[in-house]
Structure formats: structure tokens, C-alpha cells
N, C-alpha and C positions, 0 to 999 in steps of 0.2 A: 591397470598400471604397473610396472614393475621398476624397482630400483636397480643400482649398480650389481647387487649380488644376485638379481635374478628374483627376488621376493616380491610378491604381490602387496601392493600398499592401495588402502582404500582412500579415495578422493573424497574429501567432505563436499557435501552438496551446499552450494551457497544459498540456495533456497530454504535450507533446513537448519539454520544456525543454532537452533536449540537441541538438534538431534532426536526430535521424537520421531516415533514410529508412526506410519500411517494410521494405524489402529488408535494412537494416541493423539494424533490431530483430528481424527474422526470423533472421538469421545469429547475433545475439548471445544469443537465447533458445530455450529448448526450445519445442516446439510448444504444451504446456501452460502454460508461463510466458508465451509470448506472447498466448494466449487470456485468461489472467487480467490480467496486468500492462498490456498494451496495448489489449485488447478489452473491459475491465470484467467479465470472467467471474468465476465462483466455483467453486472446487474443492469435490466432493462432502464433506459433513460427515463427520468422524472418519476421514478417509482421508490428511490430510496427515502429512508427516514430523515437524512440531514440535508436533502436538496435545497429546501428552503429555511432550514433553521437559522435564527440569529440569536440563539442563546450565548451568553458568555460562558467560556470554559477552555478546556484543553481536550482535544481530539486525540485519543489514544488507539494503538494498534488494537483491533478486536481478538487477534491472536495470542498477544503477549503482555498487552497493557503499557507498551512502550510509548511515552509521550511523542506525538508526530508534529500537529500544528496548533497553534494558538487560534482562539476564535476572531481574534483581531485581524487576522490574515485571510479570514474567509469572505468571499464576495459572491455575488449573484451574476453568473457569467451567461445563464440562458442555455447552458449545454445540457442540462438534463441531470448532471450529477455535482455534488458538492465541489466548490472550487476555492483554492487558496492561492495566494501570490508568493508564500513563502513557508517552508518547512521549518521545524526547530532546527538549529544547527546540529549536524550529526546524526539526526533521527532517521533519515532515509538514504537509500543507496539508489543510483540512477543506472539502468541498463539498457544498451541499445536493442531494440526490439523490431525484428524484420518479419513478424507474422503478419498475415492477411494481406500480403502484398505491399505493405508500407514500411517506412522507416520512422520509427517512433521512439520515444525514450520512456521505458518502464520506471515505475517508481516502487521499489520493495521497502519493508520496513528493514532499518540497519540493525534492529536487534535480532530479529527471527528469521528475516528473509521472506516473508510473506507477500504477496502481490497485493497492492493497494491501487494502482492506476496507472496513469501515464501523467507526463508533465509536457507543456507545450509552451513556445515561446510568444504567446498572443495574449498574455495577461495585463493588468493594469501596474501603473507605477507603484511602489518604487522598483520592483524587480523586472517587470515584464513577462513574469511566467505565470502559467496557469496550471496549477497541480489539479488535475482532474480525477477525484477519487471516489471510489465505489463507497456508498454509505454502509454496507455491510461489512467493509473492510476496518471500520473505525467505530468508536464509541465516545459519546461526549461526556466529559466529567464536568458537570456544571460547577461555576463558582459558587462559593458558600457566601 
């Protein structure tokens, strides 16, 4: 990208809000976390640590520790991934995803830009939303 003077400007990567290098992300995350969080991968259905968890606490981004979901918003959707009907206000960004021949809404961490999963309009009240989130993208901080 060039500005009006012809100088080259670097465009910030919206998926790397912390400005870490790929080497720094790889050092921070497990190989599976890196594949999902930084390369927009998906863990296999029904294999994640939090798919059936009912413990109380806050689900945080596994990449940067940003609080994302309250356990009280988690529900069992049967889809094979942890599901929540609401994210904490301002905690996630939603991006149109047209990959794999579909139109979906990707959910990323508002703090670091890491891929969390997708949100669908088929959830329960009160929001009608289903945030379908990879277990490897989050970590549960249990209530004390």
C-alpha cells in the first residue's frame, strides 16, 4: 500500500492485533492451538476438552487470556463443540467467512484477533445465537 507521497505503508494485520511474529505465536501456543487460533482451523467434533463441561467460570482466549464467555451462557447444542448464547460485551469480533463454499460468521478474539469459531442464528433465548467455539481456542478459569 502506498500513501499520497508514494511511500510504502504497512497495513496492520487484523488477525494479529498483538503484533507477534509467527515464531512468537508458535512458541506461545501448542501446535493444535496454533493451527486453530492462527490458521483458522477446526478441531474435530466431540473431541474438545470443553464440549460437555458444565463447570462455573469464565472462558478466556487461549492465545491472550482475554475474557470471552461466561459459563452461564454455555449450553449443550449437540453440535460437537462448546456452544454459548452470548459473548461478553466487546470481547469478540465477527467477520464474514465465505470459505468452504458457505457464508458464515467467523468469531475472533477482539483483543488478539485469533480464530475462535463461528456464530449461527439458531441458538436458544434470550439471544437466539449459537457461538460454536473450538475448545482449543479457550481455557476455563474456574470460579473460586
